[in-house]
DRENDO-1510 file (C-alpha; in Angstrom, 1 decimal, always signed):
<recs>
REC; n; res; u; v; w
REC; 1; MET; +12.0; -20.8; -8.8 .
REC; 2; SER; +10.5; -24.2; -11.1 .
REC; 3; ASN; +10.7; -24.3; -14.8 .
REC; 4; GLU; +7.0; -24.6; -15.0 .
REC; 5; LYS; +6.9; -20.9; -12.8 .
REC; 6; LYS; +9.4; -19.2; -14.9 .
REC; 7; GLN; +7.6; -20.7; -18.2 .
REC; 8; SER; +3.9; -19.2; -16.7 .
REC; 9; ARG; +4.9; -15.8; -16.5 .
REC; 10; ILE; +4.1; -12.9; -18.6 .
REC; 11; LYS; +4.0; -9.6; -19.3 .
REC; 12; PRO; +1.0; -8.6; -16.9 .
REC; 13; PHE; -2.9; -7.4; -18.1 .
REC; 14; ILE; -5.5; -5.9; -16.3 .
REC; 15; ILE; -8.3; -7.9; -15.2 .
REC; 16; ALA; -11.4; -6.7; -13.0 .
REC; 17; ASN; -10.7; -7.9; -9.5 .
REC; 18; PRO; -13.1; -10.7; -8.6 .
REC; 19; ILE; -13.4; -9.9; -5.1 .
REC; 20; TYR; -16.3; -7.6; -5.5 .
REC; 21; ASP; -20.2; -8.9; -6.1 .
REC; 22; THR; -20.5; -6.9; -9.3 .
REC; 23; VAL; -17.5; -8.8; -11.2 .
REC; 24; PHE; -18.2; -12.3; -9.3 .
REC; 25; LYS; -21.8; -12.3; -10.3 .
REC; 26; ARG; -20.6; -12.0; -13.9 .
REC; 27; LEU; -18.0; -15.4; -13.5 .
REC; 28; MET; -21.4; -17.3; -11.6 .
REC; 29; GLU; -23.3; -16.5; -15.1 .
REC; 30; ASN; -21.0; -18.6; -16.7 .
REC; 31; LEU; -22.0; -22.8; -15.8 .
REC; 32; ARG; -18.6; -24.2; -17.3 .
REC; 33; ILE; -16.6; -21.3; -15.2 .
REC; 34; VAL; -18.8; -22.3; -12.1 .
REC; 35; LYS; -18.5; -26.2; -12.7 .
REC; 36; PHE; -14.9; -25.1; -12.7 .
REC; 37; PHE; -14.8; -23.4; -9.6 .
REC; 38; LEU; -16.9; -25.8; -7.8 .
REC; 39; SER; -14.7; -28.6; -8.7 .
REC; 40; THR; -11.7; -26.9; -7.4 .
REC; 41; ILE; -12.6; -25.7; -4.3 .
REC; 42; LEU; -14.4; -29.0; -3.6 .
REC; 43; GLY; -11.9; -31.7; -4.8 .
REC; 44; GLN; -14.0; -33.9; -6.9 .
REC; 45; PRO; -16.0; -33.6; -10.2 .
REC; 46; VAL; -19.0; -31.5; -10.8 .
REC; 47; THR; -21.5; -33.4; -13.0 .
REC; 48; ALA; -24.3; -30.8; -13.2 .
REC; 49; VAL; -25.0; -27.4; -11.3 .
REC; 50; ASP; -27.9; -24.7; -11.2 .
REC; 51; VAL; -26.9; -21.6; -9.4 .
REC; 52; LEU; -29.2; -19.1; -7.6 .
REC; 53; PRO; -28.0; -15.8; -7.1 .
REC; 54; GLN; -30.2; -13.5; -4.7 .
REC; 55; GLU; -29.8; -10.3; -4.9 .
REC; 56; PHE; -30.1; -7.4; -2.0 .
REC; 57; SER; -29.9; -3.6; -3.3 .
REC; 58; HIS; -29.2; -0.8; -1.3 .
REC; 59; LYS; -28.9; +2.5; -2.4 .
REC; 60; GLY; -27.6; +6.1; -0.8 .
REC; 61; ASN; -29.0; +9.5; -1.5 .
REC; 62; ASP; -32.6; +7.8; -2.4 .
REC; 63; GLU; -35.3; +9.5; -0.1 .
REC; 64; THR; -36.6; +6.1; +1.2 .
REC; 65; ASP; -33.2; +5.8; +2.7 .
REC; 66; SER; -33.6; +8.5; +5.4 .
REC; 67; GLU; -30.6; +5.8; +7.4 .
REC; 68; ASP; -27.8; +7.2; +5.4 .
REC; 69; ASN; -27.9; +9.2; +2.9 .
REC; 70; SER; -24.2; +10.4; +3.0 .
REC; 71; VAL; -23.7; +7.6; +0.1 .
REC; 72; PRO; -23.5; +8.9; -3.4 .
REC; 73; TYR; -23.5; +4.9; -4.8 .
REC; 74; SER; -25.4; +2.3; -5.3 .
REC; 75; MET; -24.8; -1.4; -4.2 .
REC; 76; TYR; -25.9; -4.8; -4.1 .
REC; 77; ARG; -24.7; -7.4; -2.6 .
REC; 78; VAL; -25.4; -11.2; -4.0 .
REC; 79; ASP; -25.5; -14.4; -2.2 .
REC; 80; PHE; -24.8; -17.4; -4.1 .
REC; 81; MET; -26.8; -20.9; -3.8 .
REC; 82; ALA; -25.8; -23.9; -6.3 .
REC; 83; THR; -27.2; -27.0; -6.3 .
REC; 84; ILE; -25.1; -29.9; -7.4 .
REC; 85; GLN; -24.6; -33.4; -8.3 .
REC; 86; THR; -21.4; -34.7; -7.9 .
REC; 87; ASN; -19.8; -37.2; -10.1 .
REC; 88; GLU; -21.1; -40.2; -7.7 .
REC; 89; GLY; -24.6; -39.1; -8.4 .
REC; 90; GLU; -25.1; -37.2; -5.1 .
REC; 91; TYR; -26.7; -33.8; -4.7 .
REC; 92; ARG; -25.7; -31.0; -2.8 .
REC; 93; LYS; -26.1; -27.2; -1.9 .
REC; 94; VAL; -23.6; -25.3; -1.7 .
REC; 95; LEU; -23.6; -22.1; -0.1 .
REC; 96; ILE; -21.0; -19.1; -1.6 .
REC; 97; GLU; -20.3; -16.0; -0.3 .
REC; 98; VAL; -18.0; -13.4; -0.7 .
REC; 99; GLN; -17.2; -10.7; +1.6 .
REC; 100; LYS; -14.7; -7.6; +0.8 .
REC; 101; SER; -14.3; -6.6; +4.3 .
REC; 102; LEU; -15.4; -8.8; +7.5 .
REC; 103; GLY; -17.6; -7.0; +10.2 .
REC; 104; ALA; -19.1; -7.9; +13.3 .
REC; 105; ALA; -22.3; -8.4; +11.9 .
REC; 106; ASP; -21.7; -10.5; +9.0 .
REC; 107; VAL; -21.6; -13.3; +10.7 .
REC; 108; THR; -24.6; -12.8; +12.5 .
REC; 109; ARG; -25.8; -12.1; +8.3 .
REC; 110; PHE; -24.3; -15.5; +7.4 .
REC; 111; ARG; -25.8; -17.8; +10.5 .
REC; 112; LYS; -28.9; -16.2; +9.5 .
REC; 113; TYR; -28.8; -17.1; +5.9 .
REC; 114; LEU; -27.7; -20.6; +6.8 .
REC; 115; GLY; -30.5; -21.3; +9.2 .
REC; 116; GLU; -33.0; -20.3; +6.3 .
REC; 117; GLN; -31.0; -22.7; +3.9 .
REC; 118; TYR; -31.4; -25.4; +6.4 .
REC; 119; SER; -35.2; -25.1; +6.4 .
REC; 120; LYS; -35.9; -24.9; +3.0 .
REC; 121; LYS; -37.3; -27.5; +0.7 .
REC; 122; ASP; -34.3; -27.3; -2.6 .
REC; 123; ILE; -34.8; -27.3; -6.3 .
REC; 124; VAL; -33.0; -30.9; -7.2 .
REC; 125; ILE; -31.4; -31.3; -10.6 .
REC; 126; VAL; -32.9; -34.3; -12.8 .
REC; 127; ASP; -31.1; -34.9; -16.1 .
REC; 128; LYS; -27.4; -33.9; -16.3 .
REC; 129; SER; -26.4; -32.6; -19.6 .
REC; 130; PRO; -25.9; -28.8; -19.4 .
REC; 131; LYS; -24.1; -27.7; -22.5 .
REC; 132; LYS; -20.2; -27.0; -22.0 .
REC; 133; ASN; -20.0; -23.3; -23.4 .
REC; 134; SER; -23.5; -22.1; -22.9 .
REC; 135; GLY; -24.5; -20.0; -20.1 .
REC; 136; ASN; -28.1; -21.7; -20.6 .
REC; 137; ASN; -28.9; -24.7; -18.5 .
REC; 138; SER; -31.1; -26.8; -20.1 .
REC; 139; ASP; -31.4; -29.3; -17.4 .
REC; 140; LYS; -34.7; -30.6; -15.5 .
REC; 141; LYS; -35.3; -29.8; -12.2 .
REC; 142; THR; -37.8; -31.3; -9.0 .
REC; 143; GLU; -38.5; -29.6; -5.9 .
REC; 144; GLY; -38.9; -30.8; -2.7 .
REC; 145; GLN; -36.0; -32.3; -1.1 .
REC; 146; THR; -34.0; -31.3; +1.6 .
REC; 147; LEU; -30.1; -31.7; +0.5 .
REC; 148; PRO; -26.5; -31.5; +2.7 .
REC; 149; ILE; -25.2; -28.2; +2.8 .
REC; 150; THR; -21.5; -27.1; +2.1 .
REC; 151; THR; -20.5; -23.1; +2.5 .
REC; 152; ILE; -17.7; -21.5; +0.6 .
REC; 153; TYR; -16.5; -18.4; +2.3 .
REC; 154; ILE; -14.4; -15.9; +0.1 .
REC; 155; LEU; -13.1; -13.3; +2.4 .
REC; 156; GLY; -10.9; -10.3; +1.2 .
REC; 157; ASN; -9.7; -9.6; +4.6 .
REC; 158; LYS; -7.2; -11.8; +6.8 .
REC; 159; LEU; -8.1; -13.8; +9.7 .
REC; 160; ALA; -5.6; -13.2; +12.6 .
REC; 161; GLU; -5.6; -17.0; +14.6 .
REC; 162; ILE; -5.8; -18.5; +10.5 .
REC; 163; LYS; -2.3; -18.4; +8.2 .
REC; 164; CYS; -3.2; -20.4; +5.3 .
REC; 165; SER; -5.5; -18.8; +2.0 .
REC; 166; CYS; -7.6; -21.7; +1.7 .
REC; 167; LEU; -8.9; -23.6; +4.6 .
REC; 168; LYS; -11.0; -27.0; +4.4 .
REC; 169; VAL; -12.9; -27.8; +8.0 .
REC; 170; GLY; -14.1; -31.3; +7.0 .
REC; 171; ARG; -16.0; -33.6; +9.4 .
REC; 172; THR; -15.3; -36.8; +10.1 .
REC; 173; TYR; -17.6; -40.0; +11.8 .
REC; 174; THR; -15.4; -40.8; +15.2 .
REC; 175; ASP; -16.5; -43.9; +17.4 .
REC; 176; MET; -16.0; -42.6; +20.6 .
REC; 177; LEU; -15.7; -45.8; +22.3 .
REC; 178; THR; -13.2; -47.3; +20.3 .
REC; 179; ASN; -11.8; -43.6; +18.3 .
REC; 180; GLU; -12.3; -45.5; +15.2 .
REC; 181; THR; -13.2; -43.8; +12.1 .
REC; 182; VAL; -16.9; -44.3; +11.1 .
REC; 183; ASN; -16.7; -44.9; +7.2 .
REC; 184; GLU; -20.6; -45.1; +6.5 .
REC; 185; LYS; -22.5; -42.1; +6.1 .
REC; 186; SER; -25.9; -41.2; +7.6 .
REC; 187; ASP; -28.4; -39.0; +5.7 .
REC; 188; PHE; -29.5; -37.4; +9.2 .
REC; 189; VAL; -26.2; -37.0; +9.8 .
REC; 190; GLU; -25.3; -35.3; +6.6 .
REC; 191; LYS; -28.2; -33.3; +6.6 .
REC; 192; LEU; -27.8; -31.7; +9.5 .
REC; 193; THR; -23.7; -30.8; +9.5 .
REC; 194; HIS; -21.5; -29.6; +6.5 .
REC; 195; ASP; -18.1; -28.8; +5.1 .
REC; 196; SER; -16.7; -25.5; +5.2 .
REC; 197; TYR; -13.7; -23.5; +3.1 .
REC; 198; ILE; -13.0; -20.1; +3.5 .
REC; 199; ILE; -10.5; -18.4; +1.2 .
REC; 200; GLN; -8.6; -16.3; +2.4 .
REC; 201; ALA; -7.8; -14.0; -0.7 .
REC; 202; GLY; -5.4; -11.5; +1.3 .
REC; 203; ARG; -3.3; -14.1; +2.4 .
REC; 204; ILE; -2.8; -15.3; -1.2 .
REC; 205; THR; +0.5; -15.5; -2.5 .
REC; 206; ASP; +2.6; -15.7; -5.9 .
REC; 207; ASN; +4.9; -18.4; -4.9 .
REC; 208; ARG; +3.0; -21.2; -6.3 .
REC; 209; TYR; +1.0; -21.6; -9.9 .
REC; 210; VAL; +1.2; -25.7; -10.3 .
REC; 211; THR; -2.0; -27.3; -9.4 .
REC; 212; SER; -5.3; -26.5; -10.1 .
REC; 213; LEU; -6.3; -25.2; -7.1 .
REC; 214; GLU; -3.6; -22.7; -7.4 .
REC; 215; LYS; -4.4; -21.2; -10.3 .
REC; 216; LEU; -8.0; -20.4; -9.2 .
REC; 217; LEU; -6.7; -18.8; -6.2 .
REC; 218; SER; -4.0; -16.9; -8.0 .
REC; 219; ILE; -6.9; -15.1; -9.6 .
REC; 220; PHE; -8.1; -13.8; -6.5 .
REC; 221; GLU; -4.5; -13.0; -4.9 .
REC; 222; GLN; -5.1; -9.0; -3.7 .
REC; 223; SER; -1.5; -7.5; -5.4 .
REC; 224; TYR; -0.6; -5.6; -8.3 .
REC; 225; PHE; -3.4; -3.3; -8.2 .
REC; 226; VAL; -3.3; -0.5; -11.0 .
REC; 227; SER; -4.1; +2.6; -9.1 .
REC; 228; ASP; -3.1; +3.4; -5.8 .
REC; 229; GLY; -6.2; +3.7; -3.5 .
REC; 230; SER; -8.5; +1.8; -5.5 .
REC; 231; GLU; -8.6; -1.9; -5.9 .
REC; 232; ALA; -11.2; -2.9; -8.6 .
REC; 233; LEU; -8.7; -4.0; -11.1 .
REC; 234; LYS; -5.5; -5.3; -11.1 .
REC; 235; GLU; -2.6; -7.2; -13.0 .
REC; 236; TYR; -2.5; -10.7; -13.4 .
REC; 237; ARG; +1.1; -12.0; -13.9 .
REC; 238; TYR; +0.4; -15.7; -15.3 .
REC; 239; GLN; +0.4; -17.2; -18.7 .
REC; 240; PRO; -2.4; -19.9; -18.3 .
REC; 241; LEU; -0.8; -23.3; -19.9 .
REC; 242; PRO; -2.6; -24.8; -23.0 .
REC; 243; ASP; -4.6; -26.9; -20.9 .
REC; 244; ASP; -5.5; -24.3; -18.5 .
REC; 245; GLU; -8.9; -23.9; -20.9 .
REC; 246; GLU; -11.1; -22.6; -17.5 .
REC; 247; ILE; -8.4; -20.3; -16.1 .
REC; 248; LYS; -7.9; -18.6; -19.5 .
REC; 249; LEU; -12.1; -18.5; -19.7 .
REC; 250; ILE; -11.5; -16.5; -16.4 .
REC; 251; THR; -9.3; -13.9; -17.1 .
REC; 252; GLU; -10.5; -13.2; -20.4 .
REC; 253; THR; -13.9; -12.8; -18.8 .
REC; 254; LEU; -12.4; -10.8; -15.7 .
REC; 255; HIS; -10.3; -8.5; -18.5 .
REC; 256; GLU; -13.2; -7.9; -20.7 .
REC; 257; MET; -15.1; -6.2; -17.7 .
REC; 258; GLY; -11.4; -4.6; -16.5 .
REC; 259; VAL; -11.0; -2.5; -19.5 .
REC; 260; ASP; -15.0; -1.6; -20.8 .
REC; 261; PRO; -15.5; +1.3; -19.8 .
REC; 262; GLU; -19.4; +0.7; -18.3 .
REC; 263; GLU; -18.6; -2.0; -16.9 .
REC; 264; ARG; -15.4; -0.7; -15.1 .
REC; 265; LYS; -17.4; +2.3; -13.8 .
REC; 266; LEU; -20.1; +0.0; -12.3 .
REC; 267; ILE; -17.0; -2.0; -9.8 .
REC; 268; GLU; -15.7; +1.6; -9.7 .
REC; 269; ASN; -18.9; +2.3; -7.8 .
REC; 270; GLU; -19.0; -0.9; -5.4 .
REC; 271; ALA; -15.1; +0.2; -4.9 .
REC; 272; GLU; -16.2; +3.5; -3.6 .
REC; 273; TYR; -19.0; +2.4; -2.3 .
REC; 274; ILE; -17.0; +0.5; +0.3 .
REC; 275; ARG; -14.7; +2.9; +0.8 .
REC; 276; THR; -16.9; +5.7; +2.3 .
REC; 277; ILE; -18.9; +2.8; +4.2 .
REC; 278; ASP; -15.6; +2.1; +5.8 .
REC; 279; ASP; -14.5; +5.6; +5.7 .
REC; 280; THR; -18.0; +6.5; +7.5 .
REC; 281; TYR; -18.4; +3.6; +10.1 .
REC; 282; GLY; -15.6; +2.3; +10.4 .
REC; 283; TYR; -14.9; +3.5; +13.5 .
REC; 284; LYS; -18.2; +2.4; +14.9 .
REC; 285; ILE; -17.3; -1.4; +13.9 .
REC; 286; LYS; -14.5; -1.2; +15.5 .
REC; 287; GLU; -15.7; -0.1; +18.7 .
REC; 288; LEU; -18.8; -2.7; +18.6 .
REC; 289; THR; -16.5; -5.2; +17.5 .
REC; 290; GLU; -14.3; -4.6; +20.5 .
REC; 291; ALA; -17.4; -4.5; +22.6 .
REC; 292; LEU; -19.1; -7.6; +21.5 .
REC; 293; GLU; -15.4; -9.4; +22.3 .
REC; 294; GLU; -15.2; -8.1; +25.8 .
REC; 295; LYS; -18.8; -9.5; +26.5 .
REC; 296; ASP; -17.8; -12.7; +25.1 .
REC; 297; LYS; -14.7; -12.7; +27.8 .
REC; 298; GLU; -17.3; -11.8; +30.2 .
REC; 299; ASN; -19.2; -14.6; +29.8 .
REC; 300; ALA; -16.6; -17.1; +29.3 .
REC; 301; GLU; -15.9; -15.9; +32.7 .
REC; 302; LEU; -19.2; -16.4; +34.1 .
REC; 303; LYS; -19.7; -19.7; +32.8 .
REC; 304; GLU; -16.0; -21.0; +33.9 .
REC; 305; LYS; -17.4; -19.8; +37.2 .
REC; 306; LEU; -21.1; -21.2; +37.0 .
REC; 307; ALA; -19.1; -24.7; +36.0 .
REC; 308; GLU; -17.1; -24.6; +38.8 .
REC; 309; LEU; -20.1; -23.8; +41.7 .
REC; 310; GLU; -21.6; -26.5; +39.3 .
REC; 311; ARG; -18.5; -29.0; +40.7 .
REC; 312; LEU; -18.9; -27.9; +44.7 .
REC; 313; LEU; -22.4; -28.3; +44.5 .
REC; 314; ARG; -21.7; -32.0; +42.5 .
REC; 315; ASN; -18.8; -32.5; +45.3 .
REC; 316; LYS; -21.1; -31.5; +48.4 .
</recs>
């Protein structure tokens, strides 16, 4: 264990778990936090940002909700869309998805939402001058451009095939005749393909606390929960260094939410909603997922048979 890591250890203090929509939404309301989050994940400075959360509400035990009246808690989920300007002056649209647990229907929802974003005209930031410590963005905006898209997925569960906690799925341009990398970029290509970043919160461990990315990931680590059976609150076990101003700001914000009774109640309600849904429908989701996987396997076998038949016909 390095000296830097030993010095970073402190007596744990309580923070709200940022994997919940209620909590993550609070972080995304602070532009300084948003810029740090995006700059750290994307690996490049973000000079301007505009965040547009899109909320989808659902209530159990509602007179209009005949489909699911067994859930006594209200819950909303939030899709975050940020328009950013990089240090090179490039504008991009970043879609941020936070998912506590991943079911078969969520991938379909992600794809549908992604398709909708590809078809939209975007709002572009013109003047890159947000106030550093303010939650308000005074930048001028204009509509009418179609921007390249980047996606960030924060998953509470683990992808069985991927063992790393933070994955970048990137793109390169390759000349297929020479196998050489093409360094130039095309507006056509950029707007029809995208990079993706996947954070598996369940795979984050406390082995390292050195780089900005490692420090940011430590906040999403799914360990050291305060109560048995509840993941709403957890202990944070690091001491931000003097120059870790954004990490301090994030942990202080999460601490305030964790100790405030009203905020804590909202988080607990969301956690209870998720537990209730998992207990009520978890087995159905598992059965559906297994059925879909079996169908995929059958389709793959049919495609292979069809390909073999086409080869035979070509040979004849």
